[in-house]
BALO-90486 format. One record per residue: z, y, x of N, C-alpha, C in turn; residue in three letters; residue number from 1. Coordinates in steps of 0.001 Angstrom, whole numbers. Layout:
residues N
<zakol n_pz="Z" n_py="Y" n_px="X" ca_pz="Z" ca_py="Y" ca_px="X" c_pz="Z" c_py="Y" c_px="X" aa="ALA" i="NUM"/>
...
END
This chain:
residues 67
<zakol n_pz="2710" n_py="66841" n_px="-61818" ca_pz="2264" ca_py="66253" ca_px="-63060" c_pz="882" c_py="66823" c_px="-63364" aa="UNK" i="1"/>
<zakol n_pz="-16" n_py="65958" n_px="-63774" ca_pz="-1378" ca_py="66350" ca_px="-64109" c_pz="-1612" c_py="66121" c_px="-65598" aa="UNK" i="2"/>
<zakol n_pz="-2196" n_py="67108" n_px="-66250" ca_pz="-2516" ca_py="67009" ca_px="-67667" c_pz="-4029" c_py="67046" c_px="-67825" aa="UNK" i="3"/>
<zakol n_pz="-4557" n_py="66127" n_px="-68642" ca_pz="-5994" ca_py="66032" ca_px="-68871" c_pz="-6294" c_py="66474" c_px="-70299" aa="UNK" i="4"/>
<zakol n_pz="-7263" n_py="67369" n_px="-70433" ca_pz="-7681" ca_py="67890" ca_px="-71727" c_pz="-9183" c_py="67705" c_px="-71894" aa="UNK" i="5"/>
<zakol n_pz="-9650" n_py="67627" n_px="-73141" ca_pz="-11070" ca_py="67750" ca_px="-73440" c_pz="-11249" c_py="69007" c_px="-74268" aa="UNK" i="6"/>
<zakol n_pz="-12469" n_py="69562" n_px="-74184" ca_pz="-12761" ca_py="70796" ca_px="-74902" c_pz="-14253" c_py="70823" c_px="-75216" aa="UNK" i="7"/>
<zakol n_pz="-14611" n_py="71341" n_px="-76386" ca_pz="-16017" ca_py="71504" ca_px="-76752" c_pz="-16558" c_py="72768" c_px="-76101" aa="UNK" i="8"/>
<zakol n_pz="-17411" n_py="72600" n_px="-75108" ca_pz="-18005" ca_py="73754" ca_px="-74429" c_pz="-16950" c_py="74718" c_px="-73947" aa="UNK" i="9"/>
<zakol n_pz="-17100" n_py="75992" n_px="-74325" ca_pz="-16126" ca_py="77020" ca_px="-73939" c_pz="-15269" c_py="77479" c_px="-75112" aa="UNK" i="10"/>
<zakol n_pz="-15169" n_py="76658" n_px="-76151" ca_pz="-14374" ca_py="76994" ca_px="-77325" c_pz="-12907" c_py="76658" c_px="-77060" aa="UNK" i="11"/>
<zakol n_pz="-12119" n_py="77658" n_px="-76745" ca_pz="-10718" ca_py="77481" ca_px="-76375" c_pz="-9897" c_py="76766" c_px="-77453" aa="UNK" i="12"/>
<zakol n_pz="-10212" n_py="76987" n_px="-78718" ca_pz="-9432" ca_py="76398" ca_px="-79803" c_pz="-9673" c_py="74906" c_px="-79987" aa="UNK" i="13"/>
<zakol n_pz="-10655" n_py="74344" n_px="-79295" ca_pz="-10947" ca_py="72910" ca_px="-79426" c_pz="-10291" c_py="72095" c_px="-78311" aa="UNK" i="14"/>
<zakol n_pz="-9484" n_py="72726" n_px="-77491" ca_pz="-8825" ca_py="72047" ca_px="-76366" c_pz="-7758" c_py="71084" c_px="-76891" aa="UNK" i="15"/>
<zakol n_pz="-7880" n_py="69800" n_px="-76492" ca_pz="-6878" ca_py="68823" ca_px="-76926" c_pz="-6463" c_py="67947" c_px="-75743" aa="UNK" i="16"/>
<zakol n_pz="-5188" n_py="67645" n_px="-75686" ca_pz="-4649" ca_py="66878" ca_px="-74568" c_pz="-5006" c_py="65393" c_px="-74729" aa="UNK" i="17"/>
<zakol n_pz="-5372" n_py="64785" n_px="-73611" ca_pz="-5721" ca_py="63368" ca_px="-73581" c_pz="-4581" c_py="62552" c_px="-72978" aa="UNK" i="18"/>
<zakol n_pz="-3952" n_py="63104" n_px="-71936" ca_pz="-2843" ca_py="62381" ca_px="-71322" c_pz="-2208" c_py="63142" c_px="-70178" aa="UNK" i="19"/>
<zakol n_pz="-1055" n_py="62629" n_px="-69715" ca_pz="-328" ca_py="63182" ca_px="-68577" c_pz="-183" c_py="62091" c_px="-67532" aa="UNK" i="20"/>
<zakol n_pz="-380" n_py="62459" n_px="-66278" ca_pz="-359" ca_py="61490" ca_px="-65196" c_pz="387" c_py="62050" c_px="-63995" aa="UNK" i="21"/>
<zakol n_pz="1013" n_py="61161" n_px="-63247" ca_pz="1656" ca_py="61553" ca_px="-61996" c_pz="688" c_py="61461" c_px="-60833" aa="UNK" i="22"/>
<zakol n_pz="-363" n_py="60643" n_px="-60989" ca_pz="-1325" ca_py="60407" ca_px="-59921" c_pz="-2636" c_py="61151" c_px="-60204" aa="UNK" i="23"/>
<zakol n_pz="-3126" n_py="61888" n_px="-59220" ca_pz="-4350" ca_py="62673" ca_px="-59371" c_pz="-5555" c_py="61777" c_px="-59664" aa="UNK" i="24"/>
<zakol n_pz="-5685" n_py="60669" n_px="-58954" ca_pz="-6831" ca_py="59778" ca_px="-59145" c_pz="-6867" c_py="59191" c_px="-60553" aa="UNK" i="25"/>
<zakol n_pz="-5720" n_py="58825" n_px="-61088" ca_pz="-5653" ca_py="58312" ca_px="-62458" c_pz="-6067" c_py="59393" c_px="-63457" aa="UNK" i="26"/>
<zakol n_pz="-5636" n_py="60614" n_px="-63210" ca_pz="-5984" ca_py="61729" ca_px="-64088" c_pz="-7488" c_py="61967" c_px="-64085" aa="UNK" i="27"/>
<zakol n_pz="-8111" n_py="61933" n_px="-62914" ca_pz="-9543" ca_py="62159" ca_px="-62812" c_pz="-10328" c_py="61020" c_px="-63457" aa="UNK" i="28"/>
<zakol n_pz="-9873" n_py="59782" n_px="-63292" ca_pz="-10533" ca_py="58640" ca_px="-63936" c_pz="-10500" c_py="58794" c_px="-65455" aa="UNK" i="29"/>
<zakol n_pz="-9353" n_py="59166" n_px="-65976" ca_pz="-9196" ca_py="59365" ca_px="-67416" c_pz="-10093" c_py="60507" c_px="-67894" aa="UNK" i="30"/>
<zakol n_pz="-10134" n_py="61591" n_px="-67140" ca_pz="-10938" ca_py="62754" ca_px="-67515" c_pz="-12412" c_py="62394" c_px="-67601" aa="UNK" i="31"/>
<zakol n_pz="-12910" n_py="61690" n_px="-66612" ca_pz="-14326" ca_py="61327" ca_px="-66594" c_pz="-14668" c_py="60343" c_px="-67716" aa="UNK" i="32"/>
<zakol n_pz="-13780" n_py="59400" n_px="-67977" ca_pz="-14020" ca_py="58431" ca_px="-69049" c_pz="-13958" c_py="59089" c_px="-70423" aa="UNK" i="33"/>
<zakol n_pz="-13134" n_py="60123" n_px="-70567" ca_pz="-12953" ca_py="60756" ca_px="-71871" c_pz="-14193" c_py="61506" c_px="-72351" aa="UNK" i="34"/>
<zakol n_pz="-15060" n_py="61930" n_px="-71432" ca_pz="-16268" ca_py="62656" ca_px="-71848" c_pz="-17532" c_py="61826" c_px="-71678" aa="UNK" i="35"/>
<zakol n_pz="-17389" n_py="60607" n_px="-71221" ca_pz="-18543" ca_py="59740" ca_px="-70997" c_pz="-19331" c_py="59546" c_px="-72293" aa="UNK" i="36"/>
<zakol n_pz="-20623" n_py="59866" n_px="-72244" ca_pz="-21489" ca_py="59713" ca_px="-73409" c_pz="-21316" c_py="60787" c_px="-74469" aa="UNK" i="37"/>
<zakol n_pz="-20574" n_py="61844" n_px="-74160" ca_pz="-20334" ca_py="62938" ca_px="-75114" c_pz="-20755" c_py="64257" c_px="-74459" aa="UNK" i="38"/>
<zakol n_pz="-22043" n_py="64598" n_px="-74563" ca_pz="-22557" ca_py="65780" ca_px="-73845" c_pz="-21970" c_py="67116" c_px="-74299" aa="UNK" i="39"/>
<zakol n_pz="-21385" n_py="67182" n_px="-75481" ca_pz="-20821" ca_py="68449" ca_px="-75964" c_pz="-19384" c_py="68682" c_px="-75496" aa="UNK" i="40"/>
<zakol n_pz="-18774" n_py="67678" n_px="-74842" ca_pz="-17395" ca_py="67824" ca_px="-74364" c_pz="-17340" c_py="68068" c_px="-72865" aa="UNK" i="41"/>
<zakol n_pz="-16291" n_py="68754" n_px="-72439" ca_pz="-16002" ca_py="68880" ca_px="-71019" c_pz="-14531" c_py="68557" c_px="-70814" aa="UNK" i="42"/>
<zakol n_pz="-14157" n_py="68213" n_px="-69581" ca_pz="-12754" ca_py="67936" ca_px="-69304" c_pz="-12146" c_py="69045" c_px="-68460" aa="UNK" i="43"/>
<zakol n_pz="-10843" n_py="69173" n_px="-68594" ca_pz="-10063" ca_py="70131" ca_px="-67807" c_pz="-8832" c_py="69380" c_px="-67309" aa="UNK" i="44"/>
<zakol n_pz="-8571" n_py="69457" n_px="-66009" ca_pz="-7378" ca_py="68842" ca_px="-65428" c_pz="-6502" c_py="69973" c_px="-64893" aa="UNK" i="45"/>
<zakol n_pz="-5266" n_py="70008" n_px="-65362" ca_pz="-4313" ca_py="71035" ca_px="-64934" c_pz="-3149" c_py="70375" c_px="-64210" aa="UNK" i="46"/>
<zakol n_pz="-2627" n_py="71083" n_px="-63219" ca_pz="-1451" ca_py="70607" ca_px="-62502" c_pz="-273" c_py="71513" c_px="-62835" aa="UNK" i="47"/>
<zakol n_pz="855" n_py="70894" n_px="-63144" ca_pz="2076" ca_py="71652" ca_px="-63421" c_pz="3120" c_py="71298" c_px="-62372" aa="UNK" i="48"/>
<zakol n_pz="3973" n_py="72258" n_px="-62065" ca_pz="5021" ca_py="72000" ca_px="-61073" c_pz="6421" c_py="72163" c_px="-61651" aa="UNK" i="49"/>
<zakol n_pz="6504" n_py="72307" n_px="-62975" ca_pz="7808" ca_py="72406" ca_px="-63618" c_pz="8336" c_py="73818" c_px="-63769" aa="UNK" i="50"/>
<zakol n_pz="7570" n_py="74822" n_px="-63325" ca_pz="8000" ca_py="76214" ca_px="-63452" c_pz="7585" c_py="76781" c_px="-64807" aa="UNK" i="51"/>
<zakol n_pz="8395" n_py="77688" n_px="-65322" ca_pz="8122" ca_py="78339" ca_px="-66593" c_pz="7983" c_py="79839" c_px="-66375" aa="UNK" i="52"/>
<zakol n_pz="7138" n_py="80490" n_px="-67181" ca_pz="7020" ca_py="81939" ca_px="-67094" c_pz="8123" c_py="82593" c_px="-67926" aa="UNK" i="53"/>
<zakol n_pz="8118" n_py="83909" n_px="-67991" ca_pz="9183" ca_py="84633" ca_px="-68693" c_pz="9161" c_py="84399" c_px="-70211" aa="UNK" i="54"/>
<zakol n_pz="8061" n_py="83857" n_px="-70739" ca_pz="7967" ca_py="83550" ca_px="-72165" c_pz="8381" c_py="82117" c_px="-72486" aa="UNK" i="55"/>
<zakol n_pz="8717" n_py="81349" n_px="-71465" ca_pz="9134" ca_py="79968" ca_px="-71671" c_pz="7994" c_py="78971" c_px="-71683" aa="UNK" i="56"/>
<zakol n_pz="6778" n_py="79432" n_px="-71333" ca_pz="5611" ca_py="78550" ca_px="-71277" c_pz="5526" c_py="77884" c_px="-69905" aa="UNK" i="57"/>
<zakol n_pz="5171" n_py="76613" n_px="-69895" ca_pz="4987" ca_py="75883" ca_px="-68649" c_pz="3795" c_py="76456" c_px="-67899" aa="UNK" i="58"/>
<zakol n_pz="3970" n_py="76755" n_px="-66613" ca_pz="2906" ca_py="77314" ca_px="-65802" c_pz="2021" c_py="76168" c_px="-65304" aa="UNK" i="59"/>
<zakol n_pz="736" n_py="76244" n_px="-65606" ca_pz="-209" ca_py="75213" ca_px="-65200" c_pz="-1397" c_py="75862" c_px="-64495" aa="UNK" i="60"/>
<zakol n_pz="-1946" n_py="75146" n_px="-63532" ca_pz="-3096" ca_py="75631" ca_px="-62775" c_pz="-4252" c_py="74656" c_px="-62957" aa="UNK" i="61"/>
<zakol n_pz="-5425" n_py="75162" n_px="-63326" ca_pz="-6593" ca_py="74306" ca_px="-63484" c_pz="-7068" c_py="73895" c_px="-62092" aa="UNK" i="62"/>
<zakol n_pz="-7133" n_py="72579" n_px="-61871" ca_pz="-7567" ca_py="72087" ca_px="-60565" c_pz="-8913" c_py="71386" c_px="-60614" aa="UNK" i="63"/>
<zakol n_pz="-9370" n_py="71020" n_px="-61816" ca_pz="-10697" ca_py="70405" ca_px="-61960" c_pz="-11215" c_py="70674" c_px="-63361" aa="UNK" i="64"/>
<zakol n_pz="-12529" n_py="70888" n_px="-63429" ca_pz="-13168" ca_py="71167" ca_px="-64712" c_pz="-14612" c_py="70707" c_px="-64624" aa="UNK" i="65"/>
<zakol n_pz="-15082" n_py="70018" n_px="-65646" ca_pz="-16476" ca_py="69579" ca_px="-65632" c_pz="-17386" c_py="70745" c_px="-66021" aa="UNK" i="66"/>
<zakol n_pz="-18654" n_py="70583" n_px="-65751" ca_pz="-19634" ca_py="71646" ca_px="-66047" c_pz="-19997" c_py="71720" c_px="-67496" aa="UNK" i="67"/>
END
């Protein structure tokens, strides 16, 4: 499962989810479209495999991030 987020620069508190996708290409298309024409935003794509850490949080790995 791939999750797409947008974020203002490096401000962690501005991270908001855009969508969840099963297909990597769909996730990347959504990510690129979500920041199109918005120079202050960047996208983050995370992949989850269904595992949880000891605190009950879903473990996700960042696989793509815009500059």
